[in-house]
C-alpha positions as CSV (number, residue, x, y, z in Angstrom):
1,M,129.3,106.3,79.0
2,P,129.1,105.5,83.2
3,E,125.7,105.1,84.7
4,Y,124.2,107.1,87.9
5,M,121.7,106.4,90.3
6,L,120.1,109.5,91.4
7,S,118.0,108.6,94.3
8,V,115.0,110.8,95.8
9,H,115.0,110.3,99.7
10,H,113.1,111.4,102.2
11,S,112.9,111.5,105.8
12,A,110.6,111.7,108.6
13,D,111.3,115.6,109.0
14,D,109.6,116.1,105.7
15,P,106.4,117.7,105.5
16,E,103.1,115.1,106.8
17,E,101.1,115.6,103.3
18,W,101.3,118.0,100.1
19,T,98.5,119.6,99.2
20,A,96.6,118.5,96.1
21,E,98.1,121.8,94.4
22,E,101.4,120.9,96.0
23,M,101.3,117.4,94.4
24,Q,100.3,118.6,91.1
25,L,103.0,120.9,90.8
26,A,105.7,118.0,91.6
27,F,104.1,115.8,89.0
28,E,104.0,118.7,86.5
29,Q,107.7,119.4,87.2
30,V,108.8,116.2,87.3
31,D,107.4,115.4,84.0
32,A,109.1,118.3,82.6
33,F,112.5,117.0,83.9
34,N,112.0,113.2,82.5
35,A,110.9,115.0,79.2
36,R,114.7,116.7,78.9
37,L,116.5,113.4,80.5
38,K,115.0,111.7,77.4
39,E,115.1,114.5,75.2
40,S,119.1,114.6,75.9
41,G,119.6,110.9,75.2
42,S,120.7,110.4,79.3
43,W,117.8,109.2,80.0
44,V,118.0,104.9,81.1
45,F,115.5,104.3,83.4
46,A,113.3,106.1,86.5
47,G,110.6,104.7,88.7
48,G,108.4,106.2,92.3
49,L,108.3,103.6,94.4
50,M,105.3,103.4,96.5
51,P,104.8,104.2,100.4
52,R,107.2,102.0,102.2
53,E,104.8,100.8,104.6
54,T,104.1,98.6,101.0
55,A,107.7,96.8,101.4
56,T,108.0,93.2,101.9
57,T,111.6,92.3,103.1
58,V,113.0,88.6,102.4
59,D,116.0,87.1,104.0
60,A,117.4,83.7,102.3
61,T,120.0,83.9,104.0
62,G,120.3,81.0,106.8
63,E,118.4,77.8,106.2
64,A,114.9,78.8,105.6
65,P,114.2,82.2,104.1
66,V,112.5,84.3,105.8
67,V,109.6,87.0,104.1
68,T,108.1,89.9,106.6
69,D,106.1,92.5,106.2
70,G,107.8,96.2,105.9
71,P,110.7,97.6,105.3
72,F,114.2,96.2,105.6
73,A,115.4,99.2,108.0
74,E,113.7,100.9,110.4
75,S,114.9,104.8,109.8
76,K,114.3,108.3,109.6
77,E,114.9,108.2,106.0
78,W,113.7,106.1,102.6
79,L,113.8,106.0,99.2
80,G,110.9,107.3,97.5
81,G,112.1,107.1,93.8
82,F,114.9,107.1,91.3
83,W,116.2,107.7,88.2
84,V,118.6,105.5,86.2
85,I,121.3,108.0,83.6
86,D,124.1,107.3,81.4
87,V,126.1,110.7,81.4
88,P,129.8,111.3,80.8
89,D,130.9,111.9,84.5
90,L,130.3,112.9,87.7
91,D,130.0,116.4,86.8
92,A,126.8,115.8,84.4
93,A,125.2,113.6,87.4
94,L,125.3,115.9,89.4
95,R,123.8,118.6,86.9
96,W,121.1,116.5,86.8
97,A,120.7,115.6,90.1
98,T,120.5,119.7,90.7
99,E,117.6,119.8,88.1
100,G,115.9,116.7,90.0
101,S,116.2,117.6,93.4
102,A,114.4,121.0,92.1
103,A,111.6,118.9,90.2
104,C,110.8,116.7,93.0
105,A,111.3,119.6,95.5
106,G,113.7,116.6,97.3
107,K,116.9,115.7,97.9
108,V,118.8,113.4,95.2
109,E,121.7,111.1,96.3
110,V,124.1,111.2,93.5
111,R,126.0,107.4,93.0
112,P,127.8,105.7,89.8
113,F,127.2,102.3,89.5
114,Q,129.9,99.7,89.4
115,A,131.7,99.1,86.3
116,E,131.2,95.7,84.3
């Protein structure tokens, strides 16, 4: 079956901070969503990412590698976390993405992995 990446994106338009109650609710909803994914056999891997300010970018395309603090690109949107799922088709991936979006209260992008 094909694998898809369901990526959770954040933007500068999102609320600056969540209340403790909002954060706890999101954690509980995502935990329940993860459990459903695992029970269905679609779970491959998932993870939340630390804030973009913690990123380090490595560019080894020149003569010497250049390591810089911060994200690769300065943008209004960034990746906050992801799921990798194994499902029969795009329709199934979209159904899971819909549930994931509701669980984490954020937009979810669906992209297939390249075939081997």
